[in-house]
N, C-alpha and C positions, 0 to 999 in steps of 0.2 A: 736331435729330434728325428724320430723315425719317419719313414715314408707314410705310414698310416696316419700319424698325427698331422703331418703336413697336408695330407689329402683332406682330412677332417677340417683342418684350419682353412684350407681353400674353400671348401663347400660352405663353411660357416660364414666366411667373409663375403662370399657371393650372396648368400642369403641376407647377411647384414646390409650389404649394399642395396639389395632390393627393398629391404625394410626401410632403409634411409630415404630412398626415392619416394616410397609411399608416404612416409612421415612428412617429408617436405611438402608434398602436394596437399596432404591433410592439413598441415599447419597453414599453408597459404590460403586454403579454402575457408578456414575458420577465422583467419586474421584479417578478413576483408572488413575494414571499418573506415568511416569517413573522418580520418584524422591525419595530421601531417605525416609524411613518410618517415621522417627522421625524428619523431618525437621520443622523449625519454621512455615512454611506455613501450614503444616499438623496439627500441634498443634493448631494454630489459627483457622483453619476451623473446627476442632473437637469441640473446645470450643464454637465457634459461633453456631454450629449445636445444641449442647446440651442445650445451653442457650435458643435458640429459641424454642426448643421442651418443655423445662421446663416452659417457659412463656406461651406457648399455652395450655399446660395441666392445669396450674394454672388458666388461664383465663376461661377454661371450668368449672373447679371446682368452681371458683368464681361465675359464672352464675348459677350453679346448686344449691349449698348449701352455697353461700357467703364465699367460701374459707375455710371452716372448714375441718381440716385434721383429718382423722381417720385411724386406722390400716387396716381396710378392703378396704380402697381406694387403698393402695399399692397392696393388694392381687388382687383386680379387675384389676389393671394395668397389673400385672403379668399374670393373666388369659387371658386377651385380647391379650397380646403379644404371649402367648403360643398358643392360638387359631389361631392366624395369622400364626405362624410357622407351625402348624400342618395342617391347612385347606386351607389357602389362599396364602401361600408364592409362591408355584410353579405357580399357576394361575397368580398371580400378576407379577412375574418376566417375564413370557412369554408375558403378556400384555405390560409390560414396554419395553421389547425388540422390540415388534411389533410396539409400538408407536415411539420408537427411530428410528427404520429403516424407518418407514413411514415418520417421520419428516425429516430425512436426504434425503430420496428420493424426497420429495416435495421441499426441499431447493435446491437440485441439479437441479430439473426440472425448478423451477422458475428462478434460476440463469442462466441456459442454455437458457431459453426463453427470459430473459432480454438481454443477450448477443446477441442472434440471432435477436431480434426485434430492440434493441436500439444501442448497442455497435458496432456491425459489420457494420450497415448502416452508423453510424457516422464516423467510421474509413474509410469506402469506400468513403464517401463524402470528408473527409479531404485529402485523397490521390488524389481524382479527382481535388480538388481545388489546391492542391500543383502542380499537373501536369499542370493544366491550367495556373497557375501563372508563372511556369517555361517556358511554351510555349510562353506566352505573353512577358515575359522579353527577351527571345531569339529572338522573332520576332522584338521587338523594337530595340534591339542591332544590329540585321542584317540590319534593315532599316537605323539606324544611321550610321553604317559602310558604307553602300552603298552611302548614301548622302555625307559622308565625302570624299569617294573616288571620287565621281562625281565632287565635288567642288575642291578637292585638286589636282587632276591630271591636269586639265587645268591651275591652278595656278602654279603648278610646271613646266609645259611646258613653260608657259609665263615667269616664272622666269629664266629658262635656256636660253630662247631666249634673254631676256634683259641682262642677264649676259654675253652672248657671244657678243651681239651687242655693249655693252658698253665697251668691251675689258677689263673687270675686271679680266678675267681669266689670261690674260698676266701679269697684275699687281700682282696678287696673286702668280703666278709662279716666277716672278722676286723677290718678297719678300722672297719666300721660298729658292731661290738660293743665296740670299745675304749672305755675310760672317758674318754679325752681327747676323742674325737669326741662322745660323749654330753654331756660338759660343754660343749663348744663349741656344740652344738645348743641345749642348755638356755639358755646365755648369750645366744645369738642370739634365741631366742624371748622371753626376758626383756626384751632391748633393744627388740624390736619392740613388745611390749605397753606398755612405758613410753613409747615414742615415740607410739603411738596415743593414750594417755591425755593426753600433753602437747598433742597437736593438738586434742583435745576441749576 
């Protein structure tokens, strides 16, 4: 391995160590959840995080020196991580919090804008259509009831006149007053009372 490749490898691993420090802080920031510290989900997320970081670092190493491992590579990683902790951690954490707050604010603004421009007008239109449909149905029912009353009342009056002129009312009254009808009604009442007692 030439000195140039070794120098590039050192710089790449220092940068990879800095990236690793920033990634760890980012992961810790987004992994804040009210769950047990050693839950299966936490173990899986930690394993996946370190697997991805290891693959990224190995990919960088593969591009720089074809994946050749040396002891100074781990020292360079540690130096890059230490440099991040000493020089860049506070700045990065503040920038991360600012980005998170800005993203949340933009999301809330876009959400409120969408609700104001699209959701609320659609709700208002649906309420208006519902009110119009109810008004139309009520109007149609009122018109039908009026037409029914206009048609039914003359027919009922005509029926009463025909009923009285044909003397059917006398026939109905005589049937009601007959002994056979009274006996049938009495028998029906007796059967109902016996049936109700049997159910009890």
